[in-house]
C-alpha atoms as an extended CHARMM CRD file, in Angstrom:
* protein
*
       160  EXT
         1         1  MET       CA            -45.9280000000      -14.0200000000        2.7480000000  PROA      1               0.0000000000
         2         2  SER       CA            -44.9750000000      -16.2740000000       -0.3860000000  PROA      2               0.0000000000
         3         3  VAL       CA            -43.1300000000      -19.0060000000       -1.1700000000  PROA      3               0.0000000000
         4         4  TRP       CA            -41.6000000000      -17.4610000000       -4.3670000000  PROA      4               0.0000000000
         5         5  GLY       CA            -40.3330000000      -14.7260000000       -2.4730000000  PROA      5               0.0000000000
         6         6  ALA       CA            -38.6130000000      -16.7960000000        0.0110000000  PROA      6               0.0000000000
         7         7  ILE       CA            -37.0150000000      -18.4100000000       -2.9250000000  PROA      7               0.0000000000
         8         8  ALA       CA            -35.9880000000      -15.0440000000       -4.4940000000  PROA      8               0.0000000000
         9         9  GLY       CA            -35.0530000000      -13.9820000000       -1.0220000000  PROA      9               0.0000000000
        10        10  GLY       CA            -32.7300000000      -17.1510000000       -0.9710000000  PROA      10              0.0000000000
        11        11  PHE       CA            -31.0470000000      -16.5140000000       -4.1870000000  PROA      11              0.0000000000
        12        12  ALA       CA            -30.4190000000      -12.9440000000       -3.3950000000  PROA      12              0.0000000000
        13        13  GLY       CA            -29.2990000000      -13.9190000000       -0.1410000000  PROA      13              0.0000000000
        14        14  THR       CA            -27.0420000000      -16.8190000000       -1.1590000000  PROA      14              0.0000000000
        15        15  VAL       CA            -25.3440000000      -14.6040000000       -3.9050000000  PROA      15              0.0000000000
        16        16  VAL       CA            -24.5190000000      -11.6500000000       -1.0110000000  PROA      16              0.0000000000
        17        17  LEU       CA            -23.7250000000      -14.4430000000        1.2880000000  PROA      17              0.0000000000
        18        18  THR       CA            -21.1840000000      -16.0020000000       -1.0390000000  PROA      18              0.0000000000
        19        19  THR       CA            -19.9550000000      -12.5540000000       -2.1870000000  PROA      19              0.0000000000
        20        20  ALA       CA            -19.3930000000      -11.6050000000        1.2950000000  PROA      20              0.0000000000
        21        21  LEU       CA            -17.3320000000      -14.7030000000        2.3110000000  PROA      21              0.0000000000
        22        22  ARG       CA            -15.4380000000      -14.5320000000       -0.9270000000  PROA      22              0.0000000000
        23        23  ALA       CA            -14.6420000000      -10.7690000000       -0.1850000000  PROA      23              0.0000000000
        24        24  GLY       CA            -13.6930000000      -11.6730000000        3.4800000000  PROA      24              0.0000000000
        25        25  ASN       CA            -11.2880000000      -14.3870000000        1.9040000000  PROA      25              0.0000000000
        26        26  GLN       CA             -9.5610000000      -12.0780000000       -0.7010000000  PROA      26              0.0000000000
        27        27  LEU       CA             -9.1870000000       -8.9840000000        1.9310000000  PROA      27              0.0000000000
        28        28  ASN       CA             -7.6590000000      -11.5350000000        4.2080000000  PROA      28              0.0000000000
        29        29  LEU       CA             -9.9820000000      -11.4770000000        6.8170000000  PROA      29              0.0000000000
        30        30  THR       CA            -10.4330000000      -15.1480000000        6.7390000000  PROA      30              0.0000000000
        31        31  ARG       CA             -8.9120000000      -18.4890000000        4.9680000000  PROA      31              0.0000000000
        32        32  MET       CA            -12.4540000000      -19.9960000000        4.7560000000  PROA      32              0.0000000000
        33        33  ASP       CA            -13.6650000000      -20.6980000000        1.5690000000  PROA      33              0.0000000000
        34        34  LEU       CA            -17.1070000000      -22.6810000000        2.0600000000  PROA      34              0.0000000000
        35        35  PRO       CA            -17.9440000000      -23.2310000000       -1.5440000000  PROA      35              0.0000000000
        36        36  PHE       CA            -14.5720000000      -24.9190000000       -1.7440000000  PROA      36              0.0000000000
        37        37  LEU       CA            -14.7870000000      -27.0890000000        1.4260000000  PROA      37              0.0000000000
        38        38  LEU       CA            -18.2760000000      -28.1730000000       -0.1590000000  PROA      38              0.0000000000
        39        39  GLY       CA            -16.7750000000      -29.2220000000       -3.0690000000  PROA      39              0.0000000000
        40        40  THR       CA            -14.0730000000      -31.0030000000       -2.0710000000  PROA      40              0.0000000000
        41        41  ALA       CA            -16.3050000000      -33.0480000000       -0.3830000000  PROA      41              0.0000000000
        42        42  PHE       CA            -17.0390000000      -34.5720000000       -3.9330000000  PROA      42              0.0000000000
        43        43  THR       CA            -13.9310000000      -34.3420000000       -5.8790000000  PROA      43              0.0000000000
        44        44  SER       CA            -10.3450000000      -33.6080000000       -5.3200000000  PROA      44              0.0000000000
        45        45  ASP       CA             -9.7720000000      -31.6380000000       -8.3970000000  PROA      45              0.0000000000
        46        46  ARG       CA             -9.5000000000      -28.2420000000       -6.8780000000  PROA      46              0.0000000000
        47        47  THR       CA            -11.0150000000      -26.0950000000       -9.7150000000  PROA      47              0.0000000000
        48        48  ARG       CA            -13.9430000000      -28.5100000000      -10.2280000000  PROA      48              0.0000000000
        49        49  ALA       CA            -14.5870000000      -28.7180000000       -6.5730000000  PROA      49              0.0000000000
        50        50  LYS       CA            -14.7410000000      -24.6740000000       -6.4600000000  PROA      50              0.0000000000
        51        51  ALA       CA            -17.3160000000      -24.6720000000       -9.3580000000  PROA      51              0.0000000000
        52        52  LEU       CA            -19.1660000000      -27.6940000000       -7.6370000000  PROA      52              0.0000000000
        53        53  GLY       CA            -19.0910000000      -25.8140000000       -4.4430000000  PROA      53              0.0000000000
        54        54  TYR       CA            -20.7550000000      -22.6140000000       -6.0540000000  PROA      54              0.0000000000
        55        55  VAL       CA            -23.4470000000      -24.8540000000       -7.3830000000  PROA      55              0.0000000000
        56        56  LEU       CA            -24.0400000000      -26.7100000000       -3.8980000000  PROA      56              0.0000000000
        57        57  HSD       CA            -24.0220000000      -23.5280000000       -1.9840000000  PROA      57              0.0000000000
        58        58  LEU       CA            -26.6620000000      -21.8630000000       -4.1490000000  PROA      58              0.0000000000
        59        59  LEU       CA            -28.9610000000      -25.0160000000       -3.8630000000  PROA      59              0.0000000000
        60        60  VAL       CA            -28.2120000000      -25.1010000000        0.0590000000  PROA      60              0.0000000000
        61        61  GLY       CA            -28.8270000000      -21.3810000000        0.4020000000  PROA      61              0.0000000000
        62        62  LEU       CA            -32.3950000000      -22.0510000000       -1.3600000000  PROA      62              0.0000000000
        63        63  ALA       CA            -33.0650000000      -25.0000000000        0.8100000000  PROA      63              0.0000000000
        64        64  PHE       CA            -32.4830000000      -22.9200000000        4.1380000000  PROA      64              0.0000000000
        65        65  ALA       CA            -34.6450000000      -19.8830000000        2.6320000000  PROA      65              0.0000000000
        66        66  LEU       CA            -37.2820000000      -22.7720000000        2.1800000000  PROA      66              0.0000000000
        67        67  ILE       CA            -36.9300000000      -23.8060000000        6.1390000000  PROA      67              0.0000000000
        68        68  TYR       CA            -37.0470000000      -20.0400000000        6.9900000000  PROA      68              0.0000000000
        69        69  TYR       CA            -40.3050000000      -19.7430000000        4.9430000000  PROA      69              0.0000000000
        70        70  ALA       CA            -41.6900000000      -22.5690000000        6.8680000000  PROA      70              0.0000000000
        71        71  VAL       CA            -40.9000000000      -21.2470000000       10.1660000000  PROA      71              0.0000000000
        72        72  PHE       CA            -42.3070000000      -17.7980000000        9.0890000000  PROA      72              0.0000000000
        73        73  LEU       CA            -45.3640000000      -19.4710000000        8.0120000000  PROA      73              0.0000000000
        74        74  ALA       CA            -45.6480000000      -21.4030000000       11.4210000000  PROA      74              0.0000000000
        75        75  ILE       CA            -44.9940000000      -18.1080000000       13.4510000000  PROA      75              0.0000000000
        76        76  GLY       CA            -47.4030000000      -16.0540000000       11.3050000000  PROA      76              0.0000000000
        77        77  ARG       CA            -44.8120000000      -13.1620000000       10.5870000000  PROA      77              0.0000000000
        78        78  SER       CA            -41.7860000000      -12.3680000000        8.3820000000  PROA      78              0.0000000000
        79        79  GLY       CA            -39.6380000000       -9.1660000000        7.8530000000  PROA      79              0.0000000000
        80        80  TRP       CA            -36.1960000000       -8.4480000000        7.2490000000  PROA      80              0.0000000000
        81        81  TRP       CA            -35.1950000000       -7.8130000000       10.9230000000  PROA      81              0.0000000000
        82        82  LEU       CA            -36.6700000000      -11.0900000000       11.9090000000  PROA      82              0.0000000000
        83        83  GLY       CA            -34.8760000000      -12.6200000000        8.9940000000  PROA      83              0.0000000000
        84        84  ALA       CA            -31.8670000000      -10.9820000000       10.5520000000  PROA      84              0.0000000000
        85        85  VAL       CA            -32.3010000000      -12.6960000000       13.8460000000  PROA      85              0.0000000000
        86        86  PHE       CA            -33.0500000000      -16.0000000000       12.1050000000  PROA      86              0.0000000000
        87        87  GLY       CA            -29.4910000000      -15.3200000000        9.6980000000  PROA      87              0.0000000000
        88        88  PHE       CA            -27.7510000000      -14.7050000000       13.2370000000  PROA      88              0.0000000000
        89        89  ALA       CA            -28.6210000000      -18.1600000000       14.9610000000  PROA      89              0.0000000000
        90        90  HSD       CA            -28.2690000000      -19.7200000000       11.2000000000  PROA      90              0.0000000000
        91        91  GLY       CA            -24.4680000000      -18.4260000000       11.1620000000  PROA      91              0.0000000000
        92        92  VAL       CA            -23.5810000000      -19.1950000000       14.8900000000  PROA      92              0.0000000000
        93        93  PHE       CA            -25.4460000000      -22.8760000000       13.8460000000  PROA      93              0.0000000000
        94        94  SER       CA            -23.0410000000      -23.1610000000       10.6270000000  PROA      94              0.0000000000
        95        95  GLY       CA            -20.0490000000      -22.0000000000       12.5710000000  PROA      95              0.0000000000
        96        96  THR       CA            -20.5770000000      -24.5790000000       15.5860000000  PROA      96              0.0000000000
        97        97  ALA       CA            -22.7370000000      -27.6670000000       14.4120000000  PROA      97              0.0000000000
        98        98  LEU       CA            -22.8400000000      -27.9120000000       10.4730000000  PROA      98              0.0000000000
        99        99  VAL       CA            -19.4030000000      -27.0320000000        9.5020000000  PROA      99              0.0000000000
       100       100  ASN       CA            -17.5770000000      -27.9930000000       12.6210000000  PROA      100             0.0000000000
       101       101  VAL       CA            -19.3170000000      -31.2570000000       13.5340000000  PROA      101             0.0000000000
       102       102  LEU       CA            -21.2850000000      -32.4570000000       10.8140000000  PROA      102             0.0000000000
       103       103  LEU       CA            -19.3990000000      -31.8430000000        7.8280000000  PROA      103             0.0000000000
       104       104  PRO       CA            -16.0310000000      -33.5160000000        8.9990000000  PROA      104             0.0000000000
       105       105  LEU       CA            -18.1470000000      -36.6750000000        9.4460000000  PROA      105             0.0000000000
       106       106  ILE       CA            -19.5180000000      -37.1000000000        6.0750000000  PROA      106             0.0000000000
       107       107  HSD       CA            -16.5590000000      -35.0930000000        4.5440000000  PROA      107             0.0000000000
       108       108  PRO       CA            -13.7320000000      -37.6800000000        2.9230000000  PROA      108             0.0000000000
       109       109  ARG       CA            -11.2180000000      -34.8890000000        2.7070000000  PROA      109             0.0000000000
       110       110  MET       CA            -11.5030000000      -32.8030000000        5.7730000000  PROA      110             0.0000000000
       111       111  GLY       CA             -9.4340000000      -33.6360000000        8.8230000000  PROA      111             0.0000000000
       112       112  THR       CA            -10.4210000000      -33.7200000000       12.4190000000  PROA      112             0.0000000000
       113       113  ARG       CA             -8.9240000000      -33.0560000000       15.8240000000  PROA      113             0.0000000000
       114       114  SER       CA             -8.3420000000      -36.7500000000       15.8970000000  PROA      114             0.0000000000
       115       115  THR       CA             -6.8560000000      -36.9860000000       12.5090000000  PROA      115             0.0000000000
       116       116  ALA       CA             -2.8110000000      -38.3530000000       12.6510000000  PROA      116             0.0000000000
       117       117  ALA       CA             -0.7030000000      -36.3580000000       10.3030000000  PROA      117             0.0000000000
       118       118  PRO       CA              0.6590000000      -39.6580000000        8.1310000000  PROA      118             0.0000000000
       119       119  ASP       CA             -2.9700000000      -40.6160000000        7.0910000000  PROA      119             0.0000000000
       120       120  VAL       CA             -3.5730000000      -38.6470000000        4.3290000000  PROA      120             0.0000000000
       121       121  ALA       CA             -3.6180000000      -35.0780000000        2.9610000000  PROA      121             0.0000000000
       122       122  LEU       CA             -6.8670000000      -33.4930000000        4.3390000000  PROA      122             0.0000000000
       123       123  LEU       CA             -8.5630000000      -30.3110000000        4.5490000000  PROA      123             0.0000000000
       124       124  GLU       CA             -7.4840000000      -28.4630000000        7.8740000000  PROA      124             0.0000000000
       125       125  PRO       CA            -10.9130000000      -28.7760000000       10.1940000000  PROA      125             0.0000000000
       126       126  PRO       CA            -12.6890000000      -25.5940000000       10.6450000000  PROA      126             0.0000000000
       127       127  GLY       CA            -12.8150000000      -25.5960000000       14.6410000000  PROA      127             0.0000000000
       128       128  PHE       CA            -15.0830000000      -23.9850000000       16.6340000000  PROA      128             0.0000000000
       129       129  LEU       CA            -16.9060000000      -21.2630000000       14.6850000000  PROA      129             0.0000000000
       130       130  MET       CA            -14.4450000000      -22.0720000000       12.0530000000  PROA      130             0.0000000000
       131       131  LEU       CA            -11.6700000000      -19.9620000000       14.1770000000  PROA      131             0.0000000000
       132       132  ASN       CA             -8.9540000000      -22.0750000000       12.5490000000  PROA      132             0.0000000000
       133       133  TYR       CA             -9.4870000000      -20.1900000000        9.5040000000  PROA      133             0.0000000000
       134       134  GLY       CA             -8.4460000000      -16.6510000000       11.3090000000  PROA      134             0.0000000000
       135       135  ALA       CA             -9.6900000000      -14.7390000000       14.2030000000  PROA      135             0.0000000000
       136       136  ARG       CA            -12.3650000000      -12.5580000000       12.1420000000  PROA      136             0.0000000000
       137       137  THR       CA            -13.7530000000      -15.8280000000       10.4780000000  PROA      137             0.0000000000
       138       138  PRO       CA            -16.7170000000      -15.5180000000       13.0260000000  PROA      138             0.0000000000
       139       139  LEU       CA            -17.5130000000      -11.9540000000       12.3460000000  PROA      139             0.0000000000
       140       140  VAL       CA            -17.2390000000      -12.2350000000        8.5890000000  PROA      140             0.0000000000
       141       141  SER       CA            -19.3230000000      -15.4260000000        8.4540000000  PROA      141             0.0000000000
       142       142  ILE       CA            -21.8730000000      -14.3440000000       11.0590000000  PROA      142             0.0000000000
       143       143  ALA       CA            -22.3090000000      -10.7370000000        9.5450000000  PROA      143             0.0000000000
       144       144  ALA       CA            -22.6890000000      -12.4960000000        6.0790000000  PROA      144             0.0000000000
       145       145  HSD       CA            -25.4760000000      -15.0830000000        7.4840000000  PROA      145             0.0000000000
       146       146  ILE       CA            -27.4420000000      -11.8240000000        9.0510000000  PROA      146             0.0000000000
       147       147  ALA       CA            -27.4370000000      -10.1430000000        5.6070000000  PROA      147             0.0000000000
       148       148  TYR       CA            -28.7490000000      -13.6580000000        4.1520000000  PROA      148             0.0000000000
       149       149  GLY       CA            -31.4890000000      -13.6040000000        6.8200000000  PROA      149             0.0000000000
       150       150  ALA       CA            -32.5520000000      -10.0020000000        6.0220000000  PROA      150             0.0000000000
       151       151  LEU       CA            -32.8240000000      -10.5490000000        2.2470000000  PROA      151             0.0000000000
       152       152  VAL       CA            -34.8310000000      -13.9080000000        3.1500000000  PROA      152             0.0000000000
       153       153  GLY       CA            -37.1660000000      -12.1840000000        5.5150000000  PROA      153             0.0000000000
       154       154  GLY       CA            -37.3860000000       -9.0970000000        3.4850000000  PROA      154             0.0000000000
       155       155  PHE       CA            -38.2250000000      -10.6490000000        0.1760000000  PROA      155             0.0000000000
       156       156  THR       CA            -40.8860000000      -13.0730000000        1.9320000000  PROA      156             0.0000000000
       157       157  SER       CA            -42.5050000000      -10.3120000000        3.7430000000  PROA      157             0.0000000000
       158       158  LEU       CA            -42.8570000000       -8.5000000000        0.2700000000  PROA      158             0.0000000000
       159       159  ALA       CA            -44.0540000000      -11.1490000000       -2.0040000000  PROA      159             0.0000000000
       160       160  GLY       CA            -47.6320000000      -12.1940000000       -1.6950000000  PROA      160             0.0000000000
């Protein structure tokens, strides 16, 4: 196991994850645009939000790869299949706690269930498993996270 393998896997996995999420959006499988959600936490300019969001998503993907690596080290094993299991858990965590509960707490432009209509124009709250962005959103998101995890686990086990 190698931290460089985890970083390389995190990079490749984040590219695949982001591409899969974008493809799901373009194929009308979901209305979710995770980089846009991240970027609008820092700017209301839509173009800048997308660009910043992609950079932030890459950095977050690398950070999660390091978390995966730490867990792989702690349990003494890694591999694509174990990474895929972690990716499934990561996808469920992202859709339930991270994007649905934690992000709206700090995001200045995202609505919540208790936001009143006349407050300000906000982004739609994601909802449980981001279902407010479409019924197929959980499937797209979790499948993309499984691919991410498999890549991180695979790269980590190959390197070193």
